[in-house]
N, C-alpha and C positions, 0 to 999 in steps of 0.2 A: 253590392259587395259589403261584407261585414267589416265593421270597424276593428282596428287593432285594440282600441281602448273602449270599454263600455262603462267603467267605474273609475271615478276620481275621488281619492280620500285625502283629507287634509288633517294635519296636526292642528292644535289650537294655540297653546302658549308659545309665543315668539315666532309663530308662523302667521297667525291671523291677528293677534293682539299682543301688546306689550305685557311682559310679566317679570323678566329677569332683572330689569332695572329697579323694580320695587324690592326684590330680594336684596339687591346690592345696597340700596339705601338703608334698609333695615339692618343689614350686616354692618354697615358703617356706624349706625347708631349703637349697635351691640359693642363694637370696638371702643366707642366713646364711653359707654357705661363701665367697661372693664379696664379702662386705661390705667387705673391705679394698681392693677394686678398683673398685667402682662402687655406686651407690645402687640400691635395689630397683626403683624405678620405671623407671629406664633399663634395668636388666637385664631386666625384664618385657617392655619394648618390643623389645629386641634378641632375646629368646627367641621372641616371637611372630613376628618377621620370619624367624627361622631356621625355625620350624615351617611358616610359609607357603611358604618356598622348598623345604622338604624333603618336604612331604606327598606330592608326586608321585613322589618317589624311595623313601621309606620307608613310605608309607602311614600309617594311623592306628593309635594304640596306644602301649603303654609303650616298646617298643624305639625307635620313631621319636622319641618324646619324650626319651628318654635321649640319643640321638645328637644331637639338637638342643641339649640342655643342654651337652653336651661341646663342640660346635662354638661355641656362644655363649661358653662359658668361655674358650676359646682366643682368640676375637676380642676380648673386653672386657679381657683381660689382656695383649694384644699378644704372645700366644704364650708368656707367662710363667706360666701356670696351674700350680700345684704338682701333681706326680703324685698326691699324697695326695688332692687335690680330685677328680681324675678317678676315683680308686679309690672315693671316697665316693659319687660319682654313679652308678657302676656298681652299687655295693652297694644304693643306694636303688632302682634299677631292679629288681634281683632281689627286693627286699622287696615292691615293688608287684606283681610277678608271682606272689608267694606269698600275697598278702593274701587272707583269706577273704571270701567273698561275703556281702553284707548286702542282703537284699531290701528294696525299697521298700514302703511301706504298701499293702496291698490287692493286691499283684502276683500272688501265688499264687491268691487267690480269683478275681480278674478273668480270668486266663488259663484257670483251670479252668471258669469259667462260659461263656467263649467256646467252649471246646473241647467243651462239652456240646451245642452246637447248630450249630456251624460248623466248617469246616476251619480249622485254626490254624497259622500259619507264624511262624517267627522269622527276621527279615531284619536282620542286623547286620554291621557292618564292623569291621575291625581285624585284628590278628595272629591267624592261624588257631589256633595252639596255645593262646594265652591265652584266646580266646573259647570254645574247646572246654572248657577247664578251668573257666571261670566258669559255663558252662551246666551242666556235670556237678555242680558244687558247689551250684548253685542249687536242685536238686531239681525243676526244672520240665521237664526234658528230655523226659520221657515224655508230656507234654501236647501237644507239637507234632507235627503231621503231617509237617512238613518244616522243615529248618534250612538257611538260606542264609547263609554267611559270605563277604562280598565285600570287595574292596579299596576300592571307592567305590560310593556309592548314586546311580545315575543313572536317568533315565527308562527307559532300555533295560533296566536291571536289574529294575525293577518290572514293566515290560511282560512280560518273559520269565518272571519268577517267577510272576506271577499267571496267565499262560497255561499254564505248565508244571504248576503245582500247584493251580490253581483253575479258575474259569470265566471268566477274563479280568479285566482291570482294572475294567470297569464294575460288577462284582459283588464287588469286593474293597475292603477298608479297611486303611489303614496307620496305626498308632498309634505315636507317638514324641515325643521331646522336642526334636528338632532341626528347626527350620524349614527349613534348607537341605537336609538329607539325608533327612529322613523325610516332610516335608509337601509342599514345592514340587514335587519330581520325581514324587511319587505323583499329585498333582492334575493334573500336566501330561499324564499318560497316561489320565486319565479315572476314576481311582479316588476313593473317599472317603478323607479324611485327617483324623486327629484329633490335634491338638497338645496335649500334656500337659507343660507346662514344669516343670522341677525345678531350683531353685537358679539360679545365674548361668550363662548359656549361654557356652560357649567362643566367642571372637571369630570363629573360622573356621566356626562352625556357625550364625551368624545370617543372616537374610534377611527380606524383607518378607512378611508373611502374605498368602496368596492370598484375600483377602476377597471378591474378585469371584466366587468359585466357591461355589455352593450346596452343594457337597460338602465344603467345609472347615468343620470344627468345632474349637472350643477348649474344653478342660475345665481346671478348676483342680485336680482330683484324679482319679487313675486309677480310684478306686472308683465314679465316676459313669459309666464306660464301658458297663456292661451295660444301663443304662437307655437310653442313646443307641442302642445296637445294636438294642434292642427297638423303639425309636421309629422307626428307619429301616426296620426290617423285613427 
């Protein structure tokens, strides 16, 4: 009897390893650098506006984040931001790009379990070089049958990935922490999708859960995924 599932795809950042807390620490440092010009709440609002404007130009990841911080610093200081602050922001970005990978609980065991019975993909977005670095450091690279690093996660991306590397969307599952990037577009092409939230979601990654779909599932911990895969069959 054929399995309902033949392909399991995982998101990377905040699904398999920590990322968001590094962004939040850098953003706190950013607020400290600009404390003489504006309050943290206003700065956070302005930075989010810049990120929303810039994501279509710079994509997701550290480099776009740093460019948005620099742009925000210029704006909130009326173009009077000290050169030393710009230098600090660039140094913070380089530190982020060198930061070692810290796997989330159960990540290695869950991917290994999925790989023992299904074709396993990694579908992640962001800067190509940074994502390749993180994957290499994670020690999980050899477990994946294929890796897709994309600029944006759209329904078309999932449709093509699941057809190219699997048996199509109907027999594929996407696992991730982002409702907007991992869950909603995968459900829209007929895939299964499993939301595993971790920490506070970035504002640009929030969306309504597709609770209308029987193929949508939500877990509180990644370690519960093997049981769900077995249940679906």
